[in-house]
C-alpha positions in Angstrom: 243.3 83.9 153.5 244.1 85.3 156.5 245.6 88.5 154.7 243.1 88.7 152.7 240.5 88.9 155.5 242.7 91.7 157.1 242.8 93.2 154.0 239.3 93.3 153.7 238.7 94.8 157.2 240.4 97.9 156.9 237.2 99.3 154.7 235.4 100.4 158.0 238.3 102.3 160.0 239.4 104.1 156.4 236.0 105.3 156.0 235.9 107.0 159.0 239.0 109.1 158.4 237.8 110.3 155.4 237.2 114.5 155.0 234.9 115.6 153.0 233.7 112.6 150.5 230.0 111.7 150.7 228.8 108.5 150.5 227.7 107.6 146.7 231.2 109.1 146.1 233.2 107.2 148.1 231.9 104.2 146.6 232.0 105.5 143.2 236.1 106.2 144.1 236.6 102.6 145.8 235.1 101.0 142.5 236.8 103.1 140.1 240.7 102.4 141.7 239.6 99.0 141.9 238.5 98.4 138.4 241.8 100.3 137.2 243.8 97.9 139.5 242.3 94.7 137.7 242.4 96.2 134.5 245.9 96.3 135.1 246.6 93.0 136.9 244.8 91.2 134.5 246.1 92.7 130.9 249.7 91.5 132.6 248.1 88.2 133.4 246.5 87.6 130.3 247.9 90.0 127.4 245.9 92.9 125.9 242.9 91.4 124.5 241.1 91.7 127.8 238.6 94.0 126.9 237.3 91.7 124.1 237.4 88.8 127.0 235.4 91.0 128.9 232.8 92.2 126.3 232.1 88.5 125.0 231.9 87.1 128.6 229.0 84.3 129.2 225.6 86.1 130.1 226.2 84.1 133.6 229.4 85.8 134.0 227.6 89.5 133.4 224.7 88.3 135.9 227.7 87.5 138.2 229.2 90.7 137.7 226.0 92.8 138.6 225.9 90.8 142.0 229.3 91.7 142.4 228.5 95.5 141.7 225.1 95.6 144.6 227.7 94.2 146.9 230.3 96.9 146.3 227.8 99.3 146.5 225.9 98.3 149.1 228.9 97.8 151.4 230.1 101.5 151.1 226.8 102.9 151.5 226.2 101.1 154.1 229.3 101.7 156.4 229.1 105.3 155.7 225.2 104.8 157.5 225.8 102.8 160.0 228.4 101.3 162.4 231.1 98.9 161.3 230.2 96.3 163.2 226.5 96.2 162.3 227.5 96.4 158.4 230.4 93.2 159.0 227.9 91.1 161.4 224.8 91.4 158.9 227.7 90.7 155.7 229.0 87.2 157.5 225.2 85.9 156.9 226.4 85.5 153.4 227.3 81.6 153.4 223.7 81.0 155.1 221.7 82.8 152.5 223.7 80.9 149.8 222.6 77.7 151.2 219.2 79.0 151.5 218.9 79.8 147.8 220.6 77.0 146.9 217.6 75.0 149.0 215.0 76.9 147.2 216.5 77.4 143.9 218.5 74.3 143.1 216.6 72.3 145.7 220.0 71.1 147.5 219.6 69.3 150.6 220.3 71.1 153.7 221.7 69.6 156.9 219.9 70.2 160.2 223.2 71.9 161.7 222.6 74.8 158.8 218.9 74.9 159.4 219.7 75.4 163.0 222.3 78.0 162.2 220.0 80.3 159.7 217.4 80.0 162.5 220.1 81.3 165.4 221.6 83.7 163.2 218.2 85.4 161.9 217.5 85.6 165.7 220.9 87.6 166.3 220.1 89.8 163.4 216.3 90.6 164.5 218.0 91.1 167.9 220.2 93.9 166.7 217.6 95.4 164.6 214.6 95.8 167.2 217.2 96.4 170.7 219.9 98.2 169.5 219.2 102.0 170.0 222.1 104.5 169.6 223.6 107.4 167.9 225.7 105.7 165.5 223.0 102.9 164.9 221.1 103.3 161.7 218.4 100.8 160.7 218.4 101.9 156.7 222.0 101.3 157.1 221.9 97.7 158.6 219.1 97.5 155.8 221.3 98.1 153.0 224.0 96.2 154.2 221.5 93.3 154.0 221.7 93.4 149.9 225.5 92.2 150.4 224.5 88.7 151.5 221.7 88.5 149.3 223.6 89.7 146.2 226.3 86.9 147.3 223.4 84.4 147.5 222.2 85.1 143.9 225.8 85.4 142.7 226.7 81.8 143.7 223.7 80.3 143.4 223.6 81.2 139.5 227.1 80.1 139.5 226.4 76.9 141.0 223.3 76.3 138.5 225.8 76.7 135.3 228.7 74.5 136.9 230.8 77.4 137.9 230.2 77.2 141.3 232.0 73.6 142.0 235.1 75.6 143.4 232.6 77.3 145.8 231.5 74.0 146.9 235.0 72.4 147.9 236.3 70.8 144.8 239.2 72.3 143.2 238.2 74.8 140.5 240.1 74.2 137.1 241.4 77.4 135.5 238.4 78.1 133.3 235.7 79.3 136.5 238.8 81.2 138.2 239.4 83.3 135.1 235.7 83.7 134.7 235.3 84.9 138.5 237.9 87.7 138.0 236.2 88.6 135.1 233.4 89.1 137.0 234.6 90.8 139.5 235.9 93.5 137.1 232.6 94.0 135.4 231.0 94.7 139.0 233.3 97.2 139.7 233.2 98.9 136.3 229.0 98.8 137.0 229.6 99.9 140.4 231.8 102.9 139.3 229.2 103.9 136.3 226.0 103.6 138.6 227.5 106.0 140.8 229.1 108.4 139.0 226.1 110.6 138.3 225.4 110.4 142.3 228.9 111.3 142.8 228.9 114.3 140.8 229.9 117.0 141.6 232.9 115.4 143.4 233.6 116.9 147.0 236.8 114.7 147.7 240.0 115.7 149.0 243.4 114.6 148.0 243.8 113.0 151.4 240.6 111.4 150.4 241.7 110.3 147.2 244.8 108.9 148.6 242.5 107.0 151.0 240.0 105.3 148.2 242.9 104.4 146.1 244.3 102.4 149.3 241.0 100.7 149.5 240.3 100.0 146.1 243.7 98.4 145.3 244.5 96.8 148.8 241.1 96.3 150.4 239.1 95.0 147.2 241.4 94.3 144.4 244.3 92.5 145.4 242.4 90.4 148.4 239.9 89.6 145.3 242.8 88.0 143.6 244.7 86.3 146.6 240.8 84.2 147.1 240.4 83.3 144.0 243.9 81.8 143.7 243.4 79.9 147.2 239.9 78.5 146.1 242.0 76.1 144.4 243.4 75.1 147.9 241.2 75.4 150.3 237.6 73.6 150.6 234.5 76.2 150.5 233.6 75.7 154.3 237.5 76.5 155.1 236.8 79.9 152.9 234.0 80.7 154.8 234.9 79.9 157.9 238.6 82.0 157.7 236.5 84.8 156.1 234.7 85.2 159.4 237.6 86.4 160.8 236.9 89.9 158.6 234.0 90.7 161.4 236.4 90.2 164.3 239.3 92.6 162.3 237.2 94.9 161.1 235.5 95.6 164.3 239.0 95.6 166.2 240.2 98.6 164.0 236.9 100.5 164.4 237.5 100.5 168.1 241.1 100.9 168.1 241.2 103.7 165.6 237.9 105.2 164.6 236.4 105.3 168.3 233.4 102.7 167.9 232.1 100.8 170.5 230.2 97.7 170.9 227.0 98.1 172.6 225.9 94.9 174.7 222.7 94.7 172.1 225.3 94.6 169.5 227.6 92.3 171.2 224.5 89.9 172.2 223.3 89.5 168.5 226.8 89.6 166.7 227.6 86.6 168.9 224.4 85.0 168.3 225.5 85.1 164.4 229.1 84.4 164.3 228.6 81.1 166.8 226.0 80.1 164.1 228.2 80.6 161.3 231.1 78.9 163.1 229.2 76.2 164.1 227.5 75.5 160.9 231.0 75.8 158.6 233.0 73.6 161.4 230.2 70.8 161.1 230.6 71.1 157.0 234.5 70.6 157.5 234.3 67.8 159.6 231.3 65.8 157.5 233.7 66.7 154.6 237.2 65.1 156.1 234.8 62.5 157.3 233.8 61.7 153.6 237.6 61.4 152.5 238.1 59.0 155.2 235.8 56.9 153.6 236.9 56.9 149.9 
């Protein structure tokens, strides 16, 4: 899981070293390379019947795929509009938006610590939006990045509603949900590539850009997705959520070291509120789950 977050985190710094590809072309090529990698990988795993399985996937998997496509697209567009730190901090809200959606639509009870975490994290985001003023800050980019945690919340709330999100709640998923989740990720990559193709034409990416974007598609997205689905049978959802926060730390560090991006005081303060709230919430969930295991 740590390796997966390390691979996820390279997106920002790699994007900063592109030559000429505009945002929608960047999104198209990354999604296209991701889809190609997943098609090859899943065909090797499942055999040549992958296309038929994909077409006949249940409706909920297609809904999940649409959510993945929104996440893939919004992330890459946002990363070309604002700083890596702003995008990653906003994206880190996914566990809290999912918890809130579960409360509203599935009537799940939320512990007090989660409500407090939602309030504190929300204050952190509002602080950044109101007080961050810099040449590299973009309110539009930050708002676009909000589509990622919102789509993630819709995705996992839908999967929980139909019983495919049990693995996301900490129990080990069986092979059926794992297979469905991989198909949803592949559908998301295909839909993202198709949606951005008209906006990416005519292509302007250099050979250097194509090489960098293939790196993102294969190693930053496809392989980590396969890894996370695999580890979901070994780690609980709170553990995965907590470890996934390393992406923010890694991503900001890479952007600082190799892309010349620096955290302002407002981003540092707002981001600290968000990350602190998330860590406290996930640690509380881990402690609570372990106490239940000891009881039973």
